[in-house]
N, C-alpha and C positions, 0 to 999 in steps of 0.2 A: 229831154230824155237822156237817160244814161246809155252810153255805148254798149253794144252787145260784146261780151268778152268771153274768150275760150282760151285754154292753155293745154299743152301736151308736152310730154317728154319724148325726145327723139335721140336715138343712139347714133348721133353724128356730131362732129365738131361744129361750133357756131359758124365758122367760116363757110363750111359746106352747106349748112342750112340757109344761111343768108344768100349765098350765091345762087342757089336753086330757087328760093322763094321770091327773089327780086328779078328773075329772068322772065320777061313777058312771054316769050315763046313757050315756056313751061306751064303757064297758067292753066291751060286745058287739061294737063296731066294730073293736077291735084285739086283744082277748084271746080266743084260740081256744076256751077252755073256757067262757067266759061266754055263757050263752044269753039271760038277761034280767038287767037291773039297774034297780031303781027306788028313787030316794031315799025314805027313810021320812018325812022332814019337808021343809018348804020352806026349811030353813036352808041357807045357802051352804056350799060346800066349806070344810072347816077341821077343827080338832080336834073330835072327837066326832060329826062328821057320819056318818050311818048310811044303809045301803041294804039292800034285800032283793035278794040276788043268787042266781040259779040257775046252777049250773055243771054241765057235762057232765064226768063222770069215768068213763072206760071206757064201758060200755053204760048206766050210770045217770045220773040227774040229781039234784042235791042242792041244796036251797034252804037258805040260811043268811043271817045278818046279817053284813055287813062294815062295819067302822068305821075312820075315819081316826084313828089314834092319835098320829101325828106329822105336822106340817104347817108347813114353813118355806119359803114361796115365795121365789124360784123354784128352790130348790136341793134340798130333800129332803122326802120324805113316807114314811109307813108306813101301809099298810092291813092290817087283820087280819080274818080270817074267824073269828068267835067262835061259841061254842055247839057242842054236840055233842062227839064223841070226838076231834076234831082241830082244832087252832087253826093257821091258816096265817098267816105273817107275810111280807108283801111290802114290801121297803124300796127306794125309788127315790132315785137321786142324779142330778142334772143338773149338768154342768160346761160353762161356755162353751168353745167351740172356734173355731178359725179367727179371724176378725175380730169374733167375738161374735154373728154372725148364724147360727152353727151351735151344736149342742149334742152333748155326749157323754152318753148316757143309760146308766146302769147299774142293773140291778134284781137284788136278792138275794131269793131265796125260801127260807124255812125252815118247818119244821113242828114242832109240839109235840103229842104224843099224850097222851090221857087214857083210861084204861080200855082198851077194845078198840082205840082209836086208836093205841096204842103199837105194835100189830102192823101197822096200815095204813100207817104212815109209810114204811118202806123199800119195801114192795111196790107200793102203788098211788099214793100221793100224790107221792113223790119221782120215780117213773118218769114219771108224767104231767107233772110240772113240768119235768123234763129235756127232754122232747119238746116241750112247749108254749112254754116261755120264749123260745127263739130265734125261733120263729114269731111270738110276740106282739111282740117287738121289731121284726121285719121288717114286721109289719102297722102298728105305730105309726109307723115311718119312712115307709112308703108313704102312709098316710092323711094324715099331717101335711105331707108334701112335696106332695101333690096339692091341699091346701087353700090353697096360696099364691095 
């Protein structure tokens, strides 16, 4: 299946957007499904950084480990939700826009099922991602533009 993709323009520099979007502690501020997010170690954001993230999916809440698997400031990153029957892959790209003081943010979300997770992908995870991703990007824009 094709990844779910959404883009938005944000009136902030790519460096500002990247720093905020890759900070695990900020996930609940802009990601609709993130209830809590706590870095697992004191290490700074970067490849291998991990967090315990609790997400709301439908009526349930699911805790899992999320890890930054790709980190190329201020342009691209990938965060993966690992463990359990479903692996989520969220890949972000930031391109300078306008005079460089603005950014075009694109996030692709995809899923990989294992065992029973193969059956959850089309029904629950992809449905939730299609609904949440546009709202997440609107929240990211709103919060970053208010921080000016």
